[in-house]
C-alpha positions as CSV (number, residue, x, y, z in Angstrom):
1,M,23.9,4.1,22.2
2,G,23.2,7.3,20.3
3,A,22.1,5.4,17.2
4,F,19.7,3.4,19.3
5,L,18.1,6.5,20.8
6,A,17.9,8.1,17.4
7,A,16.1,5.0,16.0
8,L,13.8,4.9,19.0
9,G,13.0,8.6,18.6
10,A,12.2,8.0,14.9
11,V,9.9,5.1,15.7
12,L,8.1,7.1,18.3
13,L,7.6,10.1,16.0
14,F,6.3,7.8,13.3
15,I,3.8,6.3,15.8
16,L,2.7,9.8,16.9
17,R,2.2,10.9,13.3
18,V,0.0,7.8,12.5
19,I,-2.0,8.4,15.7
20,G,-2.4,12.1,14.8
21,I,-3.7,11.3,11.3
22,L,-6.2,8.7,12.7
23,L,-7.4,11.3,15.2
24,L,-7.9,13.8,12.4
25,V,-9.9,11.4,10.4
26,V,-12.1,10.5,13.4
27,L,-12.6,14.3,14.1
28,I,-13.7,14.9,10.5
29,L,-16.2,11.9,10.7
30,L,-17.6,13.3,14.0
31,V,-18.1,16.7,12.4
32,L,-20.0,15.1,9.6
33,L,-22.0,13.1,12.1
34,L,-23.0,16.3,13.9
35,L,-24.2,17.8,10.6
36,C,-26.5,14.8,9.8
37,P,-29.5,16.1,11.8
38,F,-29.7,19.0,9.4
39,C,-30.1,16.6,6.4
40,A,-33.7,15.6,6.1
41,D,-33.0,12.8,3.6
42,L,-30.0,11.0,2.2
43,C,-30.7,8.9,-0.9
44,W,-28.4,6.6,-2.9
45,E,-30.2,5.5,-6.1
46,H,-28.7,4.4,-9.4
47,G,-25.2,5.4,-8.4
48,V,-26.2,9.0,-7.5
49,L,-26.0,10.3,-3.9
50,T,-28.6,13.0,-3.2
51,V,-28.8,15.0,0.0
52,K,-32.1,16.8,0.5
53,A,-32.9,19.4,3.2
54,G,-36.0,21.1,4.3
55,Q,-38.7,21.0,7.0
56,L,-42.2,19.7,7.5
57,G,-41.7,17.0,4.8
58,I,-41.0,19.6,2.1
59,T,-37.5,18.9,0.9
60,F,-35.3,20.0,-2.0
61,P,-32.0,18.6,-3.2
62,V,-29.1,20.6,-2.0
63,F,-26.3,18.3,-3.2
64,Q,-26.0,15.6,-5.8
65,Y,-22.9,13.5,-6.6
66,P,-22.1,13.0,-9.5
67,K,-23.5,16.3,-10.7
68,P,-26.5,15.8,-13.0
69,E,-26.3,16.9,-16.6
70,P,-28.1,20.2,-17.2
71,T,-31.5,20.1,-18.8
72,E,-32.6,22.1,-21.8
73,E,-34.7,24.3,-19.6
74,S,-31.9,25.2,-17.3
75,K,-29.6,25.9,-20.3
76,R,-32.2,28.4,-21.6
77,K,-32.4,30.1,-18.2
78,K,-28.7,30.6,-18.1
79,K,-28.5,32.4,-21.4
80,P,-27.6,36.0,-20.8
81,K,-30.3,38.5,-21.6
82,K,-29.5,41.5,-23.7
83,A,-29.0,44.6,-21.6
84,K,-31.4,47.4,-22.3
85,A,-29.8,50.5,-23.6
86,A,-29.5,53.1,-20.9
87,K,-31.4,56.3,-21.7
88,T,-29.2,59.3,-21.8
89,G,-30.6,62.6,-21.5
């Protein structure tokens, strides 16, 4: 009888664990659904997901997956500028 109760308890714990994981997934999806009104535009083009945000029709990309390759202009902007020598005196 003890082995039967142990097996029954193990099955119930497994079922509760599966239900808990499913509820966690549903909760995460609901949180994402709540955040959707803040996204002005979701775009899936050429295998790139772009999320744009803004107001009054003026949007700017806030997230892209996969991340785009940096352009030459952005590479030039990231180069560190030489620090000016501090005047002592």
